[in-house]
N, C-alpha and C positions, 0 to 999 in steps of 0.2 A: 631574245636579242643578242646579235654577236658583239663582242667587246670591241670598242675602239682599238686602233693601233697603240696607243700611248697606254691604254689600260692592259692591253696584253704585256706591253713591256714592262710595267710594273708589276705584273703578276710573275713574268718569269724572271725577273732581275732580283725580286725580292724587297723592292723598296718598301720602307714600312710608313702606311698612310696615315697610322695613328700618331705618328711624330712629325708634324709638318712644322714645328719650330726649330728643327734641329737639321736643316738642309746643308750648314755651313760646317757640320762635322761628317766629313767624309771618312768613316771609318768602316769600310767593308771587309770584314773579317773573311778568311778562306773558309771558314765552316758553316757559314751563313746559307740556309736553305729557304727555298721559297714554303710558305704554309700551304698545305692542301685545304682549298676552302670550297665546298660545293658549289655550284654556278648559279645556285638560286637563294643563297643563305649568306649574303654579304653584308646583312643589314646589322647595325650594332645595337637594336632595338632589344632591350631584354625580354621584350613580349614575344619577339620572333626566336629565342634561342630553342635549339632543338637538342634534346639530350642525346638522341641516337646520331653522333658524330662520324663521320668518316675516321680511319686510323691516321694519326699524325705522323709525319715523317721525322726522320731521325738524321740530324747532321754527323759528319763524320767523327767528331769528339764522343758522340753518345754510341754510336757503333763501336769505336775502338774500346771503350768501356765494357759495352756487352761483349766483344770479342774477348777482352783479358778474362771477364768473369767465366764465359763459356770453355776459355781455353785451360783454366784451373780446374773446372769441371771435369773436361775431357782428361786431363792428366791424372786426376784420382780416380775416375771410372776405368781408366786403361791399367792403371796399376792394380786396382781391385780385382780387374778381370785376369789380368797375369797371375795373380794368388790364387782366384779360386778356379782357374783352370788347372791348376796343378792339384788343388785339394779335392774338387769336386768333378773328376772327369766323367761321372755318370749323368752330369747336366751339360755340362760343354762339350763332350764328344759323344753324346748320347745314341747318334746313329750306329756307334759299335755295340751296343747293346740290343738294339731292335733290328737293324739290318746290316751285319758286318761285311756281307758280300757286297754291299752298295756302298762301301769305304774305299776310296783308293788305295791301292798296295803301299804307296809311299806313305801313306797316313798310319796304316795298320802296321806297318814294320816298324814305326817309331818305337812299340815296347815301352809306353810310359815314359819316355824320355822328352822332357820339354827345356826349350831354351828360351830365353827372354826375347819375347816377340818373335819368336821363331816362326809362328804361324804366318806372318807375312810373307815371308820368302817363300815357305813350303806352299801356300796358296797361290802365290803368283807364278809358281813353276808348273802347276797342273794345266794342261792342255785342254783346249776347249773339246776335242774327242773324248776325254776323260770324264769332263762335266757331263757331257750328254748320255755317256755310258752309265755313270753312277748317279746321276742326279736325276735322269728322267728328262722327256722332252718339255714337259711343264716349267721345270726349273731352269732347262737349258735357254728356252725361248724367253723367259723372264730375264735372265743375266744378259742375255743378247739384246735386249730391250734398254737395259741400262747402258750396255756398251754404244749401243745407237745414241742416246742422249749424250754420253760422252764425247763422241766423236763430233756431233753436232755442235756443242758447245765450245769444245777445245777449238776446232777449227774456226769456228765462227770468231771465238775470242781473239785468234791470232790475226785474222785479216780486219777484225773491227779494231785493234790497236794499230795495225798498219796504215789502215787507210782512213777509217772514221775519226779516230781520236785525234789526228793533224788537223782534219778539215772541222770539226766540232770546236777544236781549241783555238782555231783562228777566230772563230764567231762570224768575221765579216764586218763591212763598213756600211753605214747607210748614211743618208742626206736628210738633215733635220727639217728641210723644207717638205719632205714627203709627210711628215708627221702632223697632225691636225692640232696645232700650237696656237693658232690665230695668226694673225698678220704680220706680226713683229717678233722676230726670231733675235733679237740682240736687244742688249740693256741687262737690267738686274736679273739674275737667275732666279731668284726667288720671287718675281713678280708673280708666278703662276706655278701649280702644282706640274703642270706639263714641262715648263721649262726647268724646274727644280730636278725633275725626274731624269732628264737626259743630260744635265750639265755634269754629273761625273762620268760619262761615257764620252764626252767630248775634249780632246787635247787641243791646247792651244787656245783656249778661250780667254778672251779679254773683254771687259765690260765696254759696251758700246762698239764693239766690233764683231768680226765674224765668229761663229762656233768652232770653226777649226774641223778637224778631222775627228768623227765619231764613231764609236765601234762597241760591240755588245761585252758586257762585263759578267755575265753568270758565275756563280763560285760554288765551292764545294763538290758535290756529286756531279753538279750540273754544267760545271766547267766544259766536261768533255761529253756533252750531251746536246739534243737539238735545241735545247733552251738558250743555248749559248749562241745560236744561230740567228742573226738578226731577221725581221719578217721580209718576206719576199726575195731573199737572197739566193742566188745561184746554187749556193751548197747545199741547197735542199734536194738536190739531184743525187746527192751521194747516198743519203740513206734511201731513196727512192729505188736506185739502181742495186743497192746492196739487198734490200728486200726482195727483189726479183731472183738475184744469185741466191740468196738464202733459202727461200722457197723451193726453188729447183733443186737445191742439194739436199734439202728435207724429203723431198719427193723421191730423189733418185735414190737415196739411202733405204727408203721405207721399201721401195721396189724390189730392190736387193735382198733385204731381209726377209720380204715376203716370198719371193722367189726360192730362198734357201729354206723357208718354212713349210712351202707347198712340198718341195721334194722330201724334205724330212716327214713331212706330215703322210705320204704315201708310202715311205718305208715304214712307218707306224702302222698304218692300216693293213699292210702287208703281213709284218712279222711282229710289231708290238715289242715290247721289253721282255726281257727273259722271266721277270717275275708276274707276267700277266698270261693267263690262259689264252691261249690263242683262239679258242671257241668265241670269244668277243668278239673278233673281226668278222665272223661267220652268223652274226645274229641280227635280225632286225627288231626294232622295237615299233607296235602298232597302238595307234590311239583310235577311238570312236571306232570299236568294233561293233558291228550290228548284233542285236539280240539273237539271232539263229547262228551266230559263229561263236558265243560266247561258252564254250568248251573246248577242251584240248583236243577232243575227237574231231568235232565238226570244223576247226581251225585248220589242223594237220589235212585233213581231207579237201578241204578247201584249196590251199597251197600245193597239196600234192597234185591237184588237177592242174594247177597253173604252171607248176615246176615237175613234171612226172621224175620221180626218183631222185629228186635233189634236196628233200626236206629229211633233217634228221630228227629234229623235235619240235615240240610246241608247249608253251607254257602260258595259262592266263593267270593274272594276277586277281587273287581274291580279297575282298573284305572281310577279315578276321579278327574282329574287336575280342570276341570270348576266347579265342585261342592265344592271343596276344596276351591278354590278362591272365591267363593260365598259365603260360610261357615266363611271363614276368615275375608270377609268384612263385614257380618252381625255381627260378635264379636267385629270388631272398631266401628261400629255403636252403638251397647250396650254398649261399654264402655264409648260412648262418652254421651250417653244419662245418663247413670249412674253419670257421672261427671256433667253434668248440674244438676241433682237434687240433688248431694252433695253442688254444689254452692249454691243452693235455700237454703238448710237447714243451711250451714255455715253463710248465710248473712241475717238470719231471714226473709225470704220468698222474696227475689229478684230474679226475673227470669234472667237467665244468655242470653246472647244474643253474636252472633260471626258472623263474615263476611265469607260468604261461599267462600271457595279456598284458605283460609289461612291455611297454613302449621302448624303441630303440631310435638313436638320431644317425642317420648317414651323411658324413661330411668328407667332400672331397674322394669319395669311393671307399671311405672306410666307416664301417659300421660300428657303434659303441656297444658296450654290454647293455643289458637290460638297466632300465632308469631305476633307481631305488630310493627313496621307497614308495614313489608315488608314481601313477600314470601320468601320461600328457595327452590328454584327448585332442588338443590343439596341433599335436604336431604328428599326427596319423597321417601319412601319406608316403608315396614310394620314394620321393625325395629327401624326406626328413625323417620321420618315425613311423614305424610300423606295427600293429598290435597283433600279437598272433591268435588272440580270440575273435579278432574281427575276419580272420581268413574262413573262407567256406568249408575248407577240410578240418578244422579245428573246432569243431561244434561238438554237443554231448559232453562225454568225460574230460575232454580236453579243454573246456571253457571253463572250469571250476577254479582258476588262478591257482592251482596247486604246483608244488615246486616237482620238477621232471628232471632226468638226466638228460642234458641237452644233446648228446650224441645220439642215444638211443631215440629220444623224440626227434631230431630232425633225419636221423636215418629211415625210420618208418614214414616220417611225412614224405621225404625224398622218393620213396618207392612208391608211395600213393600218387603222385605226382607223376612220375612218369609213366604209370599205367594210364591215368586218366589223359596225359597228353599224347600218347601213343593211341589210342582211343579216338580221341577227337581229330589228331591228324590223318588217320586212315578215313574219317568220314568225309574230311574237307578235300582228301586227294580225290576221294570218289566223285565229289562234286565237280572238282575242277577237269577230272576226266571226262565224265559223261554229260555236266550240266545240272543245275540244282533243281530243274524244274520249275523255277519261278519264270523263265520265258513262256512256257506253254501256258502257265496261270495268266500272265500278264496278256497275252495272245487272245486267250479266251474271253477274258474282260472286255478288252478293247474290241473284240468282234460282236460281242453282245451289245456293247454303247453304239457301235456303228449300226447294227442291225436296227436297232430302236429307231435311229436317226434316220436311217433309209425307209423305214416302214412310215414313218412322221411324212417325210419328203415325198414318198409314193402317193400316200392320200391325199396330199395338199396338190400334187401335180394332176391327180385324176379329179378333183374338184374344179380345178382350172380348166381342164379339157372340157368337162360336162358343160360348164357355164361360157366357155370361150366358143366352143362350136366348130373349131378348126383344129386342125394337127397339133396334138400335144408333144409328140416326139416319144420315143420308146425309151431313151436312156435317162439316167440320171443326172442333176447337175442342170445349170441353166445353159449349158452348150452341150449338145448331144450327139452330133456326128462327128466323124474324123476327118472329113474332107468334104469339098463341095459337091461330090458326086453322092451325097448320103442317101440319095432314095436307091442308087444302084447297090450300096454295100449294106442295107438294112439286114439282110438276111445273115450276112456275115459277121456284123457288129452286133446285132442284138443279145446274142446267148453270152457273150462274153464281156460287155460293158461292165453291168452290175458287178460281176465278179474281179474285175481288174481295178477298177477306177480306184478304189480306197485303198489297193496295193501299190499304186504307183509311187508313193512316197517313201516306202521302205526300200532297203538295198536291194530286195531281190524279189522276183514275181514268180510264181507257178500257176499258169492258166490250167483251167479246169479240163479243157480240152486243147490236146496240141499234139501232133505227128512228129515232133522237132526233137531231137536228141536232148535230154535235159543235161545240164552242166556237169552234175554228180549224179550218175546212176545208182552210186554206191551209199549214197546218205539216206538215212531214214526219214520217214516223211516229214518230220518236224523239222528238218534241216536241209530238205531237198530242194527246197526254193533258193539255193544259192545260184542264182543267174540273174545276170544283169539285164536290163532291159533293152542294152546296146551290144548285147553278146552277138558275135558275127554269126549268120545263118537265122537269126531269129527274126521273124516277118513280123511286122508291125505298121500300123497306119499312123499317120501325123496328125496332130491335133491343131487345127490352127485357130488363133483366137477369134470367135465370132462364127466360127465354121458352121455351126447349128442353128444359126439365128432362124434360119427359112424353115425349119422344123417347129419351131415354136409359136405360140400362139401372140397375137399381136400385143396382148399386155406384156408378156415377159419379153419380147423385143423392146417395148418401149421402156421398161424399167432397166433393161441393160443399156440401152443407149444414154439414158440419163444418169448411170455411173452406179446403178445398185449392183453390178457384176464385180466392180472394185470391192464393195462392199463385203460381198460374199466370199471373194478371194482372201480379204483381210481375215474373215472369220475362219476360213480353211487354214490360214496359215497359223492362227492363234491355236487352233483346234491342234496341229500336228506338233506346236512347240509344247503345249501342254502334254500331248500324249508321250512326247519324248522324256520330260520332266518327269511325269508320274510313273513311267516305266524304269527309269534308271535310278530315280531315288526311291521309290515305293517297293517295286515287285523286284528289282533286281539288287538286294541289299548284299548279297554274297557274291556273284559274279561282276566283275568289273568291265570296263571297255578297254583296258589295257592288256597287252599279251606280247609275246616274244618268239619268234620263229628261228630256228638255227637251221642252216642250209649246210650242206657239204661241200659246196663250192663258193668262190668268190664272186664267179659271174653272176649266179643267180641272186647273190646279196646286192650287187651294183645295179641290176635291172630292177630287182623289186624296190629298192629303196629309191630310185629315180624314175620309176615308171608310176603313172595314174592307174591304180588297181580297179577303180570303179569309176563310172563317169559322175556320179552324184557327188556333190561337193560335201566335204566333210567328213567323210566315210573312208575307213581304213586309210590312216594318215600314217607314212611310213618314214621312220629314219632309223640310221645305224644305230644300233643298242650301246649303251653305255656299258662301261665295265662293271661288273656285279657290284663291286665294292664300292662303285661311285653312287649306285642308287640309294636314295631314302625310303627304304622299303614301307616305312609308316605312311608315307604319302602317294605310294605307287598305283594305289587303287583309285584315288581322286580322278574325276572325268575330266577329259579336256576342256568341255564348256565352262565347268565350275572353275577351273584354274584360270583360264582366260578370263573370266568376268572379275575374279579377284585380282588379277595381275592389273587389269585395266585400273580397277578402283584405287589398289596401292599406288598406281603411277598418278593418279590424279591428287591421291592425298600427299605424295611426296613432293609434286610440284606447287601445291598450295604452301606444303611446309617449307620450301624453298623461299617462297615470298616472306613468310615470317620469320624465316632463320635468321635473317639480317638483325631482327630485334634481340635475341638475346647475345648474339654475337657481339653488335654494336654497344648495347649495354655493359658488357663484361669489359669491351675495350674503353669504354668511357670509366668504369670505376677502377682500372688498373693504371692509375695514375697517382704521383704524391698529393695532390690537389684532394683528392677523394680519399686518401688514406689518412690524411690529416685530421679528417673529420670524425675518425672512428677513434674512441677511447683508447689510449694505450700508445697513439701514435702521433703525438703532440711533439713529440722532440725532433719530427722530420722538419719542423718549423727552425729549428736552429742553423746558424750558418755553419757549424761543424758537419751537419747532414747533407751538404748541399752535393758532394761527391756521389754520396750514398742515393739522393735523390736523383740524380742524374742517371744511376744504374738503373732504379725503379722505372723510370720514364721510358728506358730503353728496352729493358730485359722483360719486365711483368707483363705488357701487352703481347708480346710475342709468345711467351710461354702458355698465356692463358688462351690464346688463340688456337695453339696447338694442342692444349688440352681438351678444348671443347670440341674440336675436330675430330678427337680419338673417340668421342661417344657415338658419332654417327655409324660405324660399321656396327655396332651391336645392334642398333634399332633397325637397318636394313636387313640384316640376318633374320632377325626374329619376323619380320616381314615375310621374306622370302620363304622361310621352313614352315612357320605355324600358320601365317595367315594365306599368302598364296600357294602353300602347299607343293612348291615346286619339287621335282621328282629325284633331283640327282645332286649331289653336292657341286658338280662345275656350273650347273645352272645356277645354284646358288650365289657362287663366287661370281659369276658374269652379273648377277642382278646386283650385287653389291657394289661390284667395279663400276658398273655404270652411274648408279645413283650417287656413289660417293664422289667421283669424276665431277658430277655436274654441282654437286653442293661446292666443290672446291673452285669451281668457275664463279659460283655465285659470291664466294667468299672473296675473290678478286675483285670481278666486275659489279658487283652490286654492293655489299657490306663495306668495302674500302673504298667506296666511291663516293656513295652517298649517303651511306648511313642507313637512313630509312628508305626502303625501296618504294614505299607509296608515295613519297614525296618525289622521288624521281620519277614515276610513274605519271603522276599528276603534272609535272612539268612536261614530260615527252609528250603526253596528250594535248596539252594547251600549245604547245610548240614544239613540232616533231622534229625539226632541226637541233633542238637542245640536247638530243641522245649525243649529238658529235660532241658539244660542249662538256656533257657529262664525262665521256671517257678522255678526251683532251685536257679537261681541265683539273681532273683528278688523279688518274694513274699514273701520268708522268711525273708528278710531284711527290712520290712516295716511293721513290728509287731507296732511300736509306732504310725505309723500313722493310722492304723485302731483302735487301740485303744482312740486314741484321736477322730476319726470317731465317734464312738459307745458312749462315753462320751457326745459327743455333741448331740446325738441323743436322751439320756437319759434326760439330763438336760434341754436343750433348745427343742427339737423336741416335747417331750410329753406334756410340758406345753402348747407349741402352739396348739396341738391338742384339750387340755381342753378349751381354750381360744377362739375357733372359731372366728379367726382373719377375715375370709370372711365374715361372718354374722355380726360381730361386725361393720366392715368399712362400710357395706352397710346400715345397721342401722343409722350408725352416719352420713352418707351422705344424706339419706333420710330425716331424722329429720333436718338436718340443711338447705337444700334445698327446703322442703316442710312442709305446714302446715297439721297435722293431722287431723284437723278438715275438710279441703276440700278434703280429700281422701276418695274414695268410698271405699265399703266393699272389692270390688275385689282387688284393690289395696293395702288394708291393709293386705289382704292374702298373696299378692305377697311381701310385706314387711317381714312379718313373714312365708315366706316359710317354706315346710319342708326340712330337711336336711337328706340326705340317706348317708348310708355307702357304699362308691364307693370301692368295693372289687376288682377291677381292680387295683386301686391306692395302697390300702392299703396292700394287700397281698404280693406284691413285695417288700413293704418297710420292712416287716418282714423277709422275705426270704433273703435279702441282709444281714443282720446282722447273720442269720442262716450259710448261705454259707461261710462268714468270719469265722464262728466258725469251720464249717467243716474243712476250709483249714489250720487251726492252731490248731486244736485239739490236733494233735501230735507232730507237730513241736515245737510249742511256747504255751503250754496249759495255761499260765498265761492269755491269753485271755478269756477264758472260764466264769471265774466268772464275768467279765464285761459283757459279754453276757448275763448271767443268771440273772444280776441286770436289764440290759435293759427289758428283756422279762417279769421279775416280774411287772416293771413298767407299761409296755405296756399293760399286762394281766389288771390290775387294771384301768388304764385310758380308755381303748377301753370298758370294762366292764361298766362302769359309763356312758359313753356315749350312748351305746347301751340301756341302761336301761332308761336314762333320755333325749336324743337329738336325736338320729338317728330314724327316723321314715320311715319304708321301704314303698316304692310306688310299689313295687311287693314282689312276694316270689317265689323263684326258686326250693326250696326245697334243699339248700346246693349242687347244681351242680356243681359249681365250686371245691369243695374239692378234688374229685379225680384228677383234671387236677393239684391242689397245690401240692399233695402229688407225683404225678410223676415228677414235676419239682425239689421237694426236693430232690429226689433220683438223676436227674441230677446235681445238687448241690454237692451231696456227692461223686459222679462219679468225678468230678472236684477235690475235696480235696483229693480223694484217689490218683489221677494221680499227684497231686502236691507230694504228700509224696513219691510216687514211684522215681519221678525224683530227689528229694533232696535226698532220700536214695542213688542212683546211684553217685550222686555227693560227696557224704560222704563216698564214697568208700566200701559201704556195698555188699558183694559178694554174699550171700546167702538170704537177706533179701529182694532185690528188685525181686527175682525169688517167694519168698513166697508171695509176695503182688501183683504180676502179676494178678492172677486169679480174684482179689477182686472186680475191676470194672466190670468183666463179671458176677460174682456173684450178684452183685446189678442191672445189667442190666436184669439179668433173674428175679430177684424180681419185678422189673418194669413191666414186661410182665406177671407176675403171677398176680400180683395187678390189671393189667388191665382185665385179664381174669376172675377173681375170683370177683372182687368187682365193677370196673367201668362200665363194660359192663352190669351185671344184675341190677346194680342200675338205669337205664334209664327207665325201665318200671317193672311192677309187674310181678311177676312168675303165670302163668296160674293156678297152684294149689291155691295161696293165693286169686286170683281173683275170683275164683269159690266159695271159702270159704265165701269171703265177699257178694257174690251175693246170697248165699243161706241163709245168716245170715239176708238177707234182704236190701242189700245197692241197689243203684242204682234209676231210676225214677220208677221202678216198685217194690221196696222195701217191701212194706207192703205185697206183696205176697211172700216173702222168707220163707224160713223154719223157721226163727229167728224172723220174724213179724217185721221188723224194720221199721223205718219211711220211709216214701216215699219221694224223693227228687223231687223237683220241677225245672225243667230245662226252661230255656228261649231260645228260638229258635233265639233271636236276641243278645245272648250272645256274640258271635262271628261276629257280624256285624259290619262293620267301623263305628267309631264313627260320622262321616259325613252322614252316610244314617240312623243312630238311632237317632239322636238328633231329638228333637220336637220343638215346637214353644218356641221361646226365649222371656223372659221378664226380666226387670231390676232387680238386687237384692235390697233388702232394704239397708237403708243408713246404718243402724247398725245392724248385726246379733247377737243376744245376745247368741245363741248356739256357737258361736264364740270365746266368752269371755275365758280369760285364765283359765284352770283348769275346765272348763265344764263338765262333767261326764255325758255324754249322749250317 
């Protein structure tokens, strides 16, 4: 039920209903804020206590204390960063080690000279063109998004302070006669709670006379918010109009950024970056390749027919568990050989010896010496310890636990591993080229199964014909003819029906007798059926449902009319699905349904990726191939159907998890208070009066830190789901999955956990009274402004310095330097110590979007939060820009493919903010304003649809016009022959070969690689 006007007034003014005996003490402190209370939990009964309470608001004094402690932390972290930046350049300018050519010349020319906080001016002077050139398009669009957020909040903060603050600060006047306080509005103000609540708001009151002039008197954060506007006041038009202008500005800026992105994306698909092989742009990735095309020869001939003389090479992904296991073991042998050689150098020529069978531990990429004097059978795994005697090559004389010379032992072992791996690679390459024979075996088995079923069906049909006494029809199945004139076509159809019916469900058909030219005359018989039913020039007759009923006996026609035809079709569908699963999972264990085709020109790539190659759904799905470094090769062989099923399951699990996610978060919020800490042994001192100031700090700081901490656990879970359960095939797709789920969990934190604590209680209330969803939003979110201000301040003063400090890399380096001697480390282990750091977009984008959604929510309700958000985005732009230029080294480049998805979810967050304002406007007794605001979410949703149509979909591939233009200028492998006389590109037919198939003979790295020295520009 909606609250009465006086209840609303009490709620937003902050009157304390628990102290009715102090109405004459009108001491309204400026820091007083309303207490956020769920709309359905106002009972004072202890039995109604809910431990999952929403986040508690923080007044101005508490936020100031939080800001002070955060400022102290910020100063300490920044000073520590300035010191370590000078002492450990390999950590804080690590890009000079891994990719010196991707560092701006102004930073490279510094030659180790450092000035106190000089990086701020240095980073600010780098132009956007240099950011795009040296950071890559992925990082460039990430920084552009932060710039977009900064522009939104700063411009809105300026106009909000200029327009909304004065309007909200005035509050407005109201007539006490409009409030439901009874018939008598004069006399003793303490005669009723209603009169006592409005008494402090009325000037000129005298007992027994008129009430005088009454106005709103919200305090604290809410002095300059909608809470200070009296109900049904005309000032409510100001936030209404402001939200329309705010939405228009957001959509305008997003459209401009998307236009800029699409143009850059087209350049990327045409030229790419200088460190990316051009072949990436000339290659397509295929999913759901049918059985007959699962070899590089058959796939190449198929596309050679479709695109004559335009195909450069093809590649089929194989399932190679045995080869991968052997390759992993060779890498372990190589690592141990390098370790033995490093030991010899470190000890001045002394050879290393070890006992065969002793386990070793692997920590952070560094392997220990053999553990002495005992083995560790529980630690024998590739990620921890490995036992020599457990290796298949170390049997016989090597398994007697004798002492051996490590260099000799592992040198011989490496030679054996190289030979074994080369032999197996040769076998697998032959399978990839010509097929494994599994297809023919599967086809023969399926043909035998179908033959048995067809024989049984024919016998059953003959029995019916003999018993029925009339026309049984010559075809198999319950519908025999191909059209209504079946008697005229019996001669034409009777020879081919039985041969063709069971093949209609596969990609291709090969009629037994046909005078037509086959699609591929050059393909061997096992693959010559690569012809679509809908191929131009192929003659076929249409089968209409029920077209053969006239040929059937009366019993079969009757069974068909009462629904048995439906049962038969369902059984056929189940049979086809079973056949597909059996063939893909059992009979084709080596050949996968994934492959790559590289063309010689961009026009062929564009047409192949945007054209339906076959009329059958779910066959030969095509997309632009990702960069080879972007592919997770361990998952590349997983079929599209399996991945889709797992992705749907993971989505359901994440949705259920979002509902239960409110429980741990709300529990932590409830425990992170002084009252709870007092009950813990050792914290009794918090009850003393001297600890009052510290108690205020804990109540304001600890809940925010606890929330930020638990949120950071989510990306680890989402990454595990994407890589190891869903088996996503690319790193960029993994980051996209993390981004989407992490963002929606951020929304859950704001709109569920912080509003009603227990989502189940909220759902119950919404089901019982649907209009209570408006009360849920408008009752809770607008009253926790102080909490979110404290949250953003913590992210500014503590979160951003932590990004600079790289605590993960620092802790890893400190641990390794403490536990291991650098002299005894191999070059491979040193590279692991100083490994590259990527910018994890699936982690960082939602972090930025969280602050933006908070600003969207409060932009019109309490615009005081907008300047705080603007300061955060300004700091984030500076910090992340510096890290992109000096630290983050990309392992792959996706061409900013995540940016359209981020824009889509940005507008989703804007819709949430609009809905919150609409609900709050209803609660503030706005009559016309909610009606005016109602279309706004739908307008935003329409903009989302337009953005997807105009920008997101076109950005996935080149337009044919531009592709032809590039080809004519001389692009592609035959570029020198183009009109522009461009440089011919050299393509590698092994570029999209699996690394375990393309790796050559392994040899140990030198003990120290001078090219790996810090700052080497090579």
